[in-house]
N, C-alpha and C positions, 0 to 999 in steps of 0.2 A: 487890135485886141480890145475887147470891152473892159471897162473899168467897173469896180465894185464900190458902191456907196451904201450907207445905212441911214434909215430914218427911224427914230424912236418917238412915237406919240406919247407924250407925258402930260397931257392937259386934264386928265380925269381927276375926280375927287375921291375915288375909291370908296364910295358910299356903302358898298356891301361889306367892306371890312369893318366899318363901325368905329374907326379911330378919329381922333380930333384933328388930325392933319391928313393930307393925301398919303395913301399908303406907300407911294414911291419914295417918300422921305422918312419913313419909319426906320429905326436903327436895325441894322442887320450885320452881325459880326463886326461891329465897331464903325460902320459907315452907313450912310443912307442907302436904302435898298437899291435905288437906281444907280448908285455909284458902281456896284458890282455889275449891273447890266451893261452900263456904258464901258466899263473897263474891259469886259470880255470882247466887245466889238472893237474898241480902240486897239487892243492887242493883236487883233487878227491881221496878219500881213496883207491879205488880199483886199481889205477894206481901206479905201483912201481917205474918206471923210465920213463923219458921223454927225447927223443933224438931230438934235433933241428938240422936239416941238412942245413948247410950254404954253400954258394959258397966259393970255395978255396980262392978267392980274396976279400971276404967280408971285407970292411974297416969300416963298421958302428957298428957292434956288440961290438967291444972293447970300443966304446965311451960311453957306458951306464953301469950302475950298475945293475946287475941282481941278486945280493945276496939275495934279498927278496924272490926270488922264491924257495930258499931252496936247499937241497942236492939231490933232485930227478932229477934235470936238468943236462943234459950232452950235450955239443956242439961237433959236428963233422963237419969238413970242407971238405965235399965230395959231395957237390951238383952237379947235372948234368945239361945238357942243357934243359931237360924236367922234368916235375913233376915226371913221371914214373921212370926216371933215378935217380932222387934224392931219391925217396922212395926206389928203389932197392939198392942204395948205402947205405942208412941208415939201411936197413935190414941187409946188409952185415956187417956193422960196429957193429951191435947189436948181431952178431952171437954167441959170447962167453957167453953172458948173458941170451939168450932166447932159450927155448926149442921149438921143432917143434910144440907141441900142445898148447903152450902159445898163448894168444890173443894179437894182435897188433892193436891199434887204430891209424889210420892215419888221421890227422886233418889238414885242411888248415891253414896256418899262418894268413891269412886274414879273419878268422872267429872268431873275438874276443868276440862274445856274446853268445857262447855256454854256457848253464847253467848247474849247478850241477844236476838239475832234469833230463835234457836230457842225460847227461853222465851216471847217475844212471839207467835210463830206458834202455839205450843201453846195458850196462853190464848185467843188470838183465834179460832182455827179450831174450838175445842171449846166456845166460849162458849154456844152454843145447842144443843149436842149432847145427845141424850137419855141417852147412855151415858158418854161420856168417851173417853179414848184415850191414846196414847203416842207419843213420838218414835221413829222407826225409819228405817232406810235399806234400800233395795232391795238384795238380794244381787247383787253384781257378779261374783264369782269363780265359776268352774266348780266344782261340788261333786262329790266322790268319796266313795263308801262303802267303808270298809276291810273286808277280809276276813281270812282266816287269814294270818299272817306279815306283816301290815301291807301286803298287796298290794291293789290296786284290785279290788273286787268288782263295782262298778257306777258309772256316771256318772249323776248325778241331775239332773233338770230344775230350773233355778232360777226358772222362770216363776212369778210370784206369790209368791215367797219374800222376806221382809223380815227384817232383823236388828233385833231389839228393842233399844231403848235406854231411857234414862230422861232426864227425868222421865216418870212415868206418872201421869196426872191423872184422878181420879174423884171422884164425890160422896162426902162423908165417910160418910154412913150406909150407902150401898150397899157401899162398900169395906170398912168395918168388919164388916158382916154377911157379906160374901163370904169374907173372910179367916178369920172364925170358923168358917164352914162348910167351907172347903177350905184348911186350913193347910199342906198338903204341896205347895206350889207354889214355883216359883223366881222368879216375879215377880208383881206385883199384877194385871197383865192376865190371868195364868193363873187367878187366883181369880175375877175378873170373868167370864171365859169359862166356867168351871166352873159358875157361877151362872146361865148361860143367856144372857148378853149378848154382843154383838159389838163390842169396842172399835174405835175408829177409829185408823188409822195416820196420823200427821202426819210428813211427810217431813223428815228431818234429813240429816246427812251423816257421813262417817267421822271428821271432826274431833272429834266428840263421843265419843271413845274411852273405854273403861274400862281403867284401869291394872291389868293382871293379872300381867304378867311384867316383868322389869327393862328390857327394850328399850322397853316402852310408856312408861316414865318419861321417857326421853330424847325420845321422839316428842311426848309431852305438853308438855315444855318448849319444843320447837320451835314447837308450835302457839301456846302462850301468848305466846312472844316475838314471833310474827308479828302478834299483836294486842296491842300495847303497853298499850292501855287496860284489858285484862283481867288484867294482872298486879297482884296485890294489893301495896300498899306494905309 
């Protein structure tokens, strides 16, 4: 039976957020944002180990107590300049512990609201899948393409469109080879697609948001407080 592992790339600076520190360390419901992200993964019974990939120069991580997350968590200081590089470096760091056919869940550090139900659905629905897949939500809003002067150029059909989320779950060997061959991707599914595979979409919802802008932080706190059991102590 294949094992499940998780990798969390956390070497980014969060420049779009505009804070003085990387956004993964901003306070959220009394803890660093990334604490909630890692806690959700460490609580998942199916996941045996969680690697968090930090920048070699990260000076924030040692300032906090992570002991509540338990023995599953392992830190590696091998983050790259891009997300894809950080994930590839994390996969390399996990090589001794993970077999080619084992599952790897790659999850954004800035998605602190992933629920136990979402993780369970991902692992369960992809258990026998030949490719793997990712959490995603159908696009609900009307889409507009902007033209000159930020005026609407066209209205786009949203039929069949999904918003990609994480975790994204693929076999270790396939994912590592795909990222090596196609490093210029924005997510793991993109590398898998470029390699000729068709990842499966596992339905999640908008509560699994990525904290990108300051308003997202307040929304994430509301979501976490609505699920009292998901707030780390």
